[in-house]
C-alpha positions in Angstrom: -54.2 33.5 -51.7 -56.3 34.9 -49.0 -58.4 38.0 -49.6 -57.8 39.0 -46.0 -54.3 40.4 -46.8 -56.1 43.5 -48.1 -56.4 44.4 -44.4 -52.7 44.7 -43.9 -51.2 48.1 -44.4 -47.8 49.0 -45.8 -44.9 50.2 -43.7 -41.3 50.6 -44.8 -40.5 49.4 -41.3 -43.0 46.5 -41.1 -43.7 44.3 -38.0 -44.7 41.3 -40.1 -44.1 39.5 -43.4 -46.0 37.0 -45.5 -44.7 33.5 -46.2 -46.3 30.9 -48.5 -47.9 28.1 -46.6 -49.3 26.2 -49.6 -50.9 27.1 -52.9 -54.1 28.3 -51.1 -52.9 30.0 -48.0 -50.2 32.2 -46.4 -48.5 32.6 -43.0 -48.4 36.0 -41.4 -45.1 36.0 -39.5 -44.1 38.6 -36.9 -40.7 40.2 -37.4 -40.5 41.5 -33.8 -42.6 41.6 -30.7 -45.8 43.4 -31.4 -47.7 45.3 -28.7 -51.3 44.5 -28.0 -53.6 46.7 -30.2 -50.7 47.6 -32.6 -51.4 47.7 -36.3 -50.0 44.7 -38.2 -48.0 45.9 -41.2 -46.1 44.4 -44.1 -43.8 45.9 -46.8 -45.7 45.8 -50.0 -42.4 45.3 -51.8 -42.9 47.2 -55.0 -40.8 50.3 -55.9 -43.7 52.7 -56.7 -45.0 52.5 -53.1 -41.9 54.3 -51.8 -42.5 57.4 -53.9 -45.7 58.5 -52.2 -45.4 56.4 -49.0 -47.0 58.0 -45.9 -45.9 55.5 -43.4 -44.2 56.7 -40.2 -40.8 55.6 -41.4 -41.0 57.7 -44.6 -42.6 60.7 -42.9 -39.2 61.2 -41.1 -37.2 61.2 -44.4 -36.7 64.4 -46.2 -36.1 64.5 -49.9 -34.1 67.0 -51.9 
């Protein structure tokens, strides 16, 4: 897989996702229209990320 995915940040409301292309590469696929100069984000997809997530979606959620 590509080492360039390290430049994609997590969001609980991502605008992209990764899809396998072949055994050596991935597709980065847009989930919605993305404005010019917007950050490209994906959901990392592991449970631990949500506990301390600082993305804009989670910042709006209050915990009890």
